[in-house]
C-alpha positions in Angstrom: 80.3 243.7 1.0 82.9 243.0 3.7 86.3 244.5 3.6 87.7 241.0 2.8 85.4 240.9 -0.2 86.6 244.2 -1.5 88.5 243.6 -4.8 92.2 244.6 -4.8 93.4 247.0 -7.4 93.5 245.3 -10.7 91.9 242.2 -9.4 89.4 240.6 -11.8 85.8 241.0 -11.0 83.0 238.5 -11.5 81.5 240.9 -14.2 84.7 240.5 -16.2 84.4 236.7 -16.6 80.8 235.8 -16.1 78.7 234.3 -18.8 75.7 236.5 -19.4 73.8 234.2 -21.8 72.5 232.1 -19.0 70.3 229.1 -19.6 67.7 229.0 -16.8 64.9 226.5 -16.0 61.7 226.6 -14.1 60.8 224.4 -11.1 57.9 222.9 -13.2 60.2 221.7 -16.0 60.1 217.9 -16.3 63.3 216.0 -15.3 63.5 214.4 -18.9 63.2 217.8 -20.5 65.9 219.2 -18.3 68.2 216.3 -19.2 67.6 216.9 -22.9 68.3 220.7 -22.4 71.7 219.9 -20.8 72.6 217.7 -23.7 71.4 220.2 -26.3 73.1 223.2 -24.7 76.3 221.3 -23.6 76.0 222.5 -20.0 76.3 220.8 -16.7 73.6 222.6 -14.7 71.3 225.7 -14.5 69.9 228.2 -12.1 66.2 227.6 -11.4 64.0 230.7 -11.5 60.3 231.3 -10.7 57.7 233.0 -13.0 59.0 236.3 -11.6 62.6 235.6 -12.7 63.8 235.2 -9.1 66.4 232.6 -8.2 64.8 229.7 -6.3 67.4 227.0 -6.8 70.0 225.4 -8.9 70.0 222.0 -10.6 72.8 220.0 -12.2 73.9 216.7 -13.8 74.7 215.5 -10.3 71.1 215.9 -9.4 70.1 213.8 -12.3 72.7 211.1 -11.4 71.2 210.8 -8.0 67.9 209.7 -9.6 69.7 206.5 -10.7 71.4 205.9 -7.5 70.7 202.5 -5.8 68.0 202.7 -3.2 68.7 200.6 -0.2 65.8 200.0 2.1 66.4 200.8 5.7 67.3 197.8 7.9 64.4 196.6 10.1 63.3 193.7 12.1 59.8 192.3 12.1 58.1 191.7 15.4 54.7 190.1 15.3 52.8 192.3 12.7 55.1 195.4 13.1 58.3 196.5 11.5 60.8 198.1 13.7 63.3 200.2 11.7 66.9 200.1 12.9 67.8 203.4 11.3 66.0 206.6 10.5 63.7 206.4 7.4 63.9 210.1 6.5 67.1 209.7 4.4 65.5 206.8 2.5 62.3 208.8 2.0 64.3 211.7 0.6 66.2 209.5 -1.8 63.0 207.8 -2.8 61.4 211.1 -3.6 64.4 212.1 -5.8 64.4 208.7 -7.6 60.7 209.1 -8.7 60.9 212.9 -9.3 58.9 214.2 -12.1 60.1 217.8 -12.1 63.2 220.0 -11.5 61.4 221.2 -8.3 61.8 217.7 -6.8 65.6 217.5 -7.4 67.0 221.0 -7.3 69.1 222.5 -4.5 67.2 225.3 -2.8 70.0 226.8 -0.7 72.0 228.6 -3.4 75.2 230.5 -2.9 75.6 233.4 -5.3 78.0 236.2 -6.1 77.4 239.7 -7.5 79.0 241.2 -10.6 81.1 243.6 -8.5 82.6 240.7 -6.3 86.2 239.7 -6.9 86.6 236.4 -8.9 88.3 235.0 -5.8 85.1 235.0 -4.0 83.5 232.7 -6.6 86.6 230.6 -6.5 86.5 230.3 -2.7 82.8 229.3 -2.9 83.6 226.6 -5.5 86.6 225.3 -3.6 84.9 225.2 -0.2 81.7 223.7 -1.3 82.6 221.6 -4.4 80.6 223.6 -6.8 81.1 223.6 -10.5 79.3 226.9 -11.1 77.9 229.8 -9.1 75.0 232.0 -10.3 75.6 235.8 -10.4 72.8 237.7 -8.9 71.9 241.3 -9.0 68.8 243.0 -7.6 67.2 239.5 -7.1 67.7 238.5 -10.8 70.2 236.0 -12.3 72.4 238.2 -14.5 75.2 235.6 -15.2 76.9 232.4 -14.2 80.5 231.7 -13.3 82.0 228.3 -13.8 85.3 226.8 -13.0 86.6 227.4 -16.5 85.9 231.2 -16.1 87.6 231.3 -12.8 90.7 229.4 -13.9 91.0 231.7 -16.9 90.7 234.8 -14.8 93.5 233.4 -12.6 95.6 232.8 -15.6 95.5 229.0 -15.4 
């Protein structure tokens, strides 16, 4: 923990505000099953853990919404029997893969920012503000031990 991350005296810690009853999902869970879980639990997303309980990603309503996004085929010109694409096709291929996703593994975000229970709440707030996150998993010893959402951060800040 850097000196900047050290909590000031009396400053709330992530452990003080985190939700410890965390709903997690596995990469193998079907997208439809995940959507039903979100509705049933009234949550907007969940950490993704492997069979060892290690954090491997995070998935949210936004990832589900991307499945319904309009797919626009890359612009191309046809010359003889060939197609010459006027833009890179990688972005289209990635969006197509997400649109036909069958599992959480296909739509989850793999590069997950986390906080620890002994981090100051302002660290979680900074991550949320800088990256546009709605929630940040709390990780300790390689395991998800909680989650902090915007509501918890605002409450800790007295707002």
